[in-house]
C-alpha positions as CSV (number, residue, x, y, z in Angstrom):
1,M,189.4,50.5,85.0
2,G,186.5,51.6,87.1
3,R,186.9,55.4,86.3
4,V,187.4,54.8,82.6
5,F,183.9,52.6,82.7
6,F,182.3,55.4,84.3
7,F,183.6,58.1,81.9
8,T,182.5,55.8,79.2
9,Q,179.1,55.3,80.4
10,K,178.7,59.1,81.1
11,R,179.4,59.8,77.5
12,L,177.2,57.3,76.1
13,N,174.6,58.7,78.4
14,Y,175.0,62.3,76.7
15,S,175.3,61.1,73.6
16,I,171.8,59.4,73.6
17,F,170.2,62.5,75.3
18,Y,171.9,64.6,72.6
19,K,170.3,62.5,69.9
20,K,166.9,62.5,71.5
21,N,166.9,66.3,72.0
22,Q,168.1,66.8,68.3
23,L,165.5,64.6,67.2
24,L,162.9,66.7,69.3
25,Y,164.6,70.1,68.3
26,G,164.2,68.8,64.7
27,I,160.6,68.2,65.0
28,L,159.9,71.4,66.4
29,N,161.8,73.1,63.9
30,I,159.9,71.4,61.1
31,V,156.5,72.3,63.0
32,G,157.4,75.8,63.5
33,G,158.6,76.0,59.9
34,S,155.4,74.6,59.0
35,L,153.5,77.1,61.0
36,K,155.7,80.0,59.7
37,T,154.6,79.0,56.1
38,K,151.1,79.0,57.0
39,K,151.0,82.0,58.8
40,V,149.3,84.9,56.7
41,K,149.5,88.4,57.3
42,L,146.0,90.1,56.9
43,K,146.1,94.0,55.9
44,L,142.6,95.7,55.7
45,K,142.0,98.7,53.8
46,P,141.5,101.9,55.5
47,N,138.2,102.3,54.8
48,V,137.2,99.0,56.2
49,V,139.2,99.8,59.2
50,K,137.2,103.1,59.9
51,Y,134.0,101.3,59.5
52,L,134.9,98.7,61.9
53,K,135.9,101.4,64.5
54,V,132.6,103.2,64.0
55,I,130.6,99.9,64.5
56,G,132.6,99.2,67.7
57,V,132.0,102.6,69.1
58,L,128.3,102.3,68.3
59,L,128.0,99.0,69.8
60,L,129.6,100.4,73.0
61,I,127.5,103.2,73.2
62,F,124.3,100.5,72.6
63,L,125.6,98.5,75.3
64,V,126.1,101.4,77.9
65,C,122.7,102.9,77.1
66,F,121.3,99.2,77.6
67,I,122.8,98.8,81.0
68,F,121.6,102.2,81.7
69,Y,117.8,101.3,80.6
70,R,117.8,98.2,82.6
71,K,118.9,100.0,85.6
72,Q,116.2,102.3,85.2
73,I,113.4,99.5,84.7
74,S,114.8,98.0,87.7
75,N,114.5,100.8,89.8
76,I,110.9,101.3,89.0
77,T,110.1,97.7,89.4
78,D,111.7,97.5,92.8
79,L,109.2,100.1,93.8
80,G,106.2,97.6,93.1
81,Y,105.4,98.3,89.3
82,S,105.3,95.8,86.7
83,E,107.9,95.5,83.5
84,I,105.1,96.8,81.2
85,A,104.1,99.8,83.7
86,A,108.2,100.5,84.3
87,K,108.5,100.9,80.5
88,K,105.5,103.4,80.1
89,I,106.8,105.2,83.4
90,L,110.4,105.8,82.1
91,F,109.2,107.4,78.8
92,D,106.3,109.3,80.6
93,E,106.8,113.1,81.0
94,D,105.3,112.8,84.5
95,K,107.6,110.2,85.7
96,E,109.1,112.5,88.4
97,Y,105.6,112.4,90.0
98,I,104.9,108.7,89.7
99,L,108.1,108.2,91.3
100,T,106.9,110.3,94.0
101,V,103.7,108.2,94.6
102,K,106.1,105.2,94.8
103,E,104.1,101.8,94.8
104,N,100.5,102.2,93.8
105,K,98.3,99.1,92.5
106,T,95.7,101.1,90.8
107,L,98.3,103.2,88.8
108,N,100.1,100.0,88.0
109,A,96.8,98.3,86.8
110,A,96.2,101.5,84.7
111,L,99.6,101.8,82.9
112,E,99.4,97.9,82.1
113,T,95.9,98.4,80.0
114,D,95.0,100.1,76.9
115,F,92.5,102.2,79.0
116,Y,95.3,104.3,80.4
117,K,94.4,108.0,80.0
118,A,97.3,110.6,80.9
119,K,94.8,113.2,82.1
120,Y,93.8,110.8,84.8
121,L,97.1,110.0,86.2
122,K,96.9,111.8,89.5
123,N,93.4,110.3,89.9
124,Y,94.3,106.7,89.5
125,A,97.1,107.5,92.2
126,K,94.4,108.4,94.8
127,I,91.7,105.6,94.0
128,N,92.0,102.5,95.8
129,F,92.8,99.1,94.2
130,V,90.3,96.5,93.8
131,D,90.5,93.4,91.9
132,H,88.1,93.7,89.2
133,K,88.6,92.7,85.6
134,N,87.2,96.3,84.0
135,L,88.7,98.3,87.1
136,I,90.4,101.0,84.9
137,K,87.7,101.3,82.3
138,N,85.1,101.7,84.8
139,I,87.2,104.3,86.8
140,N,87.5,106.2,83.5
141,T,83.8,106.0,83.1
142,L,83.0,107.2,86.2
143,L,85.5,110.1,86.2
144,D,84.0,110.8,82.7
145,K,80.8,111.4,84.5
146,G,82.1,113.8,87.0
147,Y,82.5,111.6,89.8
148,S,85.2,112.7,92.6
149,N,88.1,110.4,93.6
150,S,86.2,109.7,96.8
151,D,82.8,109.1,95.2
152,V,84.8,106.4,92.9
153,N,86.2,104.9,95.9
154,I,82.8,104.5,97.5
155,I,81.3,102.8,94.5
156,L,84.2,100.4,93.8
157,S,84.0,99.3,97.4
158,H,80.2,98.4,97.3
159,G,80.1,96.1,94.4
160,D,81.7,93.6,92.4
161,D,83.1,94.1,89.0
162,N,79.4,93.5,87.4
163,D,77.8,95.7,90.1
164,V,80.5,98.5,89.0
165,T,80.1,97.9,85.3
166,E,76.3,98.4,85.4
167,F,76.1,101.2,87.8
168,S,79.0,103.2,85.7
169,K,76.1,103.2,82.9
170,R,73.7,105.0,84.6
171,E,73.4,108.9,85.0
172,R,75.4,110.3,87.7
173,V,74.1,109.9,91.2
174,R,74.7,112.9,93.4
175,Y,74.2,111.9,97.2
176,L,76.1,108.3,97.4
177,E,76.8,109.2,101.0
178,E,73.3,108.7,102.0
179,F,73.3,104.9,101.8
180,Y,77.1,104.0,101.2
181,E,78.3,105.5,104.7
182,F,77.7,101.9,105.6
183,S,80.2,99.3,104.6
184,Y,77.5,96.7,104.0
185,A,75.2,98.5,101.4
186,K,75.2,96.8,98.4
187,L,75.9,99.1,95.0
188,K,73.4,97.0,93.2
189,Y,70.4,97.8,95.7
190,Y,70.7,101.5,95.1
191,D,67.3,101.9,93.5
192,R,65.8,99.6,96.1
193,Y,67.2,101.6,98.8
194,L,65.6,105.2,97.3
195,A,62.1,103.1,96.6
196,Y,62.1,101.6,100.3
197,T,63.2,105.2,102.3
198,D,60.7,107.0,100.0
199,S,57.8,104.7,100.8
200,T,58.5,103.6,104.4
201,G,60.4,107.1,105.7
202,E,62.9,105.1,107.3
203,D,66.2,106.2,108.0
204,E,69.1,105.5,105.8
205,K,70.7,102.7,108.0
206,T,67.2,100.9,108.7
207,T,66.7,101.1,105.0
208,V,70.1,99.3,104.2
209,I,69.3,96.7,106.5
210,H,65.9,96.0,105.6
211,V,66.7,95.7,102.1
212,N,69.6,93.8,102.5
213,L,67.0,91.3,104.3
214,N,64.6,91.4,101.3
215,M,62.2,93.1,103.5
216,D,61.0,95.3,100.6
217,K,59.7,92.6,99.0
218,T,56.5,90.7,99.9
219,E,56.9,88.1,102.5
220,Y,56.6,84.5,101.4
221,D,55.9,85.7,97.8
222,D,59.3,87.0,96.9
223,A,61.7,85.1,99.3
224,V,65.4,84.6,98.7
225,S,65.8,80.7,98.0
226,V,68.2,79.0,100.5
227,D,69.5,75.7,99.1
228,K,72.7,75.1,101.0
229,F,73.0,74.0,104.6
230,G,75.1,76.4,106.9
231,Y,75.4,77.4,110.4
232,D,75.1,80.8,109.3
233,M,71.8,80.3,107.2
234,L,68.9,82.5,107.6
235,V,65.7,81.4,107.1
236,N,62.6,83.6,108.0
237,K,59.4,85.0,105.9
238,F,61.9,86.5,103.3
239,H,64.3,83.7,103.2
240,A,62.8,80.0,102.2
241,L,64.5,76.7,102.1
242,D,64.7,75.2,98.6
243,N,62.5,72.2,98.0
244,G,65.8,70.0,97.6
245,F,67.3,71.3,100.8
246,E,68.8,68.7,103.0
247,V,69.8,69.1,106.3
248,V,73.5,67.8,107.2
249,D,74.4,65.1,109.7
250,L,71.2,65.0,111.2
251,I,71.1,62.7,114.6
252,S,69.1,62.0,117.5
253,V,69.1,64.1,120.5
254,P,69.9,61.9,123.6
255,M,67.0,60.9,125.5
256,D,68.4,62.6,128.8
257,Y,67.8,65.9,127.1
258,S,64.5,65.3,125.3
259,G,62.5,64.0,128.2
260,G,62.3,60.7,126.8
261,E,60.6,62.1,123.4
262,E,62.4,61.3,119.7
263,Y,63.9,64.4,118.3
264,K,66.5,64.9,115.8
265,A,68.8,67.7,115.0
266,N,72.3,68.5,113.6
267,R,75.1,66.7,115.1
268,V,77.4,69.7,115.7
269,A,74.3,71.6,117.2
270,I,73.4,68.6,119.5
271,T,77.1,68.6,120.9
272,A,76.9,72.4,121.6
273,L,73.5,72.0,123.3
274,T,74.7,68.9,125.3
275,Q,77.7,71.0,126.8
276,M,75.3,73.9,127.4
277,F,72.9,71.6,129.4
278,E,75.7,70.2,131.3
279,A,77.1,73.6,132.3
280,A,73.7,74.4,133.3
281,K,73.3,71.3,135.6
282,V,76.7,72.6,137.5
283,D,74.8,75.4,138.4
284,G,71.8,73.4,139.8
285,L,69.6,74.1,136.6
286,E,68.0,71.8,134.3
287,M,66.6,72.2,130.9
288,V,64.9,69.8,128.4
289,V,64.2,70.0,124.7
290,N,60.9,70.2,123.9
291,S,61.1,70.3,120.1
292,A,64.1,70.1,117.3
293,Y,64.0,69.2,113.7
294,R,60.9,69.4,111.8
295,S,60.6,68.4,108.2
296,Y,58.5,70.3,105.6
297,D,55.5,67.7,106.1
298,D,55.9,68.0,109.8
299,Q,55.4,71.8,109.6
300,L,52.6,71.3,107.3
301,E,50.8,69.3,110.1
302,L,51.8,71.3,112.9
303,I,50.1,74.4,110.8
304,E,46.9,72.5,110.3
305,F,46.8,71.6,114.0
306,Y,46.8,75.3,115.0
307,R,44.5,76.2,112.5
308,K,42.2,73.6,113.7
309,W,42.4,74.9,117.3
310,Y,43.2,78.5,117.0
311,G,42.4,79.6,113.4
312,D,43.9,81.3,110.6
313,N,44.8,84.8,112.4
314,Y,46.6,83.0,114.9
315,V,48.7,80.6,112.5
316,N,49.5,83.7,110.3
317,K,50.9,85.7,113.6
318,Y,52.8,82.8,115.2
319,V,53.2,79.8,112.9
320,A,55.8,79.7,110.3
321,R,54.9,78.2,106.9
322,A,56.4,75.2,105.7
323,G,59.7,75.8,103.9
324,Y,60.2,78.9,106.3
325,S,60.7,77.4,109.6
326,E,64.0,77.4,111.3
327,H,63.1,73.9,112.8
328,Q,63.6,72.6,109.2
329,T,67.2,73.4,109.2
330,G,68.2,71.2,112.0
331,L,69.7,74.0,113.9
332,A,66.8,75.3,116.2
333,F,65.7,73.8,119.6
334,D,62.4,74.9,121.7
335,I,63.9,74.7,125.3
336,G,61.8,74.2,128.3
337,S,62.7,74.1,132.1
338,T,62.0,71.3,134.2
339,S,61.2,73.3,137.3
340,S,58.7,76.0,135.8
341,K,56.0,75.6,133.1
342,V,56.7,79.2,131.7
343,F,60.4,79.2,130.6
344,A,60.5,82.9,130.6
345,D,59.8,83.0,134.1
346,S,62.5,80.4,135.2
347,K,66.0,80.8,136.5
348,E,66.8,78.5,133.4
349,Y,66.0,81.3,131.1
350,Q,67.9,84.0,133.0
351,W,71.0,81.7,132.5
352,M,70.5,81.3,129.0
353,Q,70.4,85.0,128.6
354,E,73.6,85.1,130.3
355,N,75.5,82.0,128.8
356,C,74.0,80.6,125.6
357,Y,76.2,82.6,123.5
358,K,79.2,81.0,124.9
359,Y,78.2,77.5,123.2
360,G,76.9,79.0,120.1
361,F,73.2,79.7,120.7
362,I,71.4,82.9,120.3
363,L,67.6,83.7,121.5
364,R,66.0,84.0,118.0
365,F,63.2,85.8,118.5
366,T,62.7,88.7,120.9
367,K,59.9,91.1,121.8
368,K,62.2,94.1,121.0
369,A,62.9,92.7,117.5
370,E,59.6,91.5,116.3
371,G,59.8,94.1,113.5
372,I,62.7,92.8,111.8
373,T,62.5,89.0,112.6
374,G,58.8,89.2,111.5
375,Y,57.6,86.6,114.4
376,K,56.3,87.2,117.9
377,S,58.4,86.9,121.0
378,E,59.7,83.2,121.6
379,P,61.5,83.1,124.9
380,W,61.9,79.5,124.3
381,H,63.3,79.2,120.6
382,Y,67.2,79.2,120.6
383,R,69.2,78.6,117.2
384,Y,72.9,77.6,117.0
385,V,74.6,79.8,114.8
386,G,78.2,79.2,116.1
387,K,80.3,80.6,118.9
388,E,81.6,83.6,116.8
389,I,78.5,84.8,115.4
390,A,76.8,84.0,118.6
391,E,79.3,86.2,120.7
392,Y,79.0,89.0,118.4
393,I,75.4,89.0,118.4
394,H,75.4,88.8,122.2
395,T,78.1,91.8,122.4
396,H,76.5,94.2,120.3
397,K,73.0,93.3,121.1
398,I,71.8,92.8,117.8
399,T,69.7,90.5,116.0
400,F,70.7,87.5,113.8
401,E,68.9,89.4,111.0
402,E,71.0,92.4,111.3
403,Y,74.2,90.6,111.7
404,Y,73.4,88.9,108.4
405,A,72.5,92.0,106.7
406,M,75.8,93.4,107.7
407,F,78.2,90.4,107.0
408,L,76.4,87.7,105.2
409,V,74.6,89.3,102.4
410,K,76.2,88.6,98.9
């Protein structure tokens, strides 16, 4: 009985499976038939097939060429050239030369502009790049006038874009090396250099330094205006403080260092002065501030005092006019010794010659430098300029004027 039931049940399951699959096959046949009825065979005309093949071949050729082109551009840009320059290089007849030059900023700049001249290709490659707006235009003008590559390099390195543009307008200058062997010579002062050396007979180096310092002008009358405070500011007979000049961070000098007198100066300068005086004490020496900041009006009063007692001749030689005194900067100090009335004869003076630069100070007016500072020797007058400048001046045994002429004139 059980076996009969098993076979009956099994037949029933097969019957159900068959019916389900039969239904499924039926659906598939219908869909398949439908798809077959919708399938359309497209038969193209021979001419159309021919055209399509040609288009395909052309597209393939274009793709290969484009890939090759981009590879060539990439090879050039990898050398440091811009995309614009690379496109010109790729189709230039001197491409091989340019590729041997490899990266060249001046050449790249030339190729990027409309001022590029193929005849100056090799010149561009040998001229040092400077970031000037009219670089290539000015190079072309200078080369057109007969300047050599080295001449152009000299001109570009001694002026800004405006200086070079103006210089390129003039007739060719034949002896650039006379003044421009010095890195601090200014292109814009060329005529002043010529005039000064002709009138004074000074050598080229002295001429460049003096003109950079405005010493070819009339002292006091043609002074450069100084309107901003700075530890590297220059104030002398050719550089005057502007009427609106203000000292930064003016505070009182500690009474322990001023002999009980009330003096003021710049905070940074006072801090350095304090450290210097304390270091001198360790060596058994003691110094005192005899004068520091003086306002414009204070300087006027001082001038009248000396004029009353010593006369105009003394004032003109030894006393700075109001607006031309370093004391008005808040960075200058007159220093004395507590053990000697004559500072130049004291041990403190000797100590200062050997150590003041370590704290950012320089002896401002020496006997040897009277011709360039414009003032008589003042062994007691010290100026804060910062450690870096003070060390350079001490090491190279030059004046602050010379340092300023070489590194700070704009």
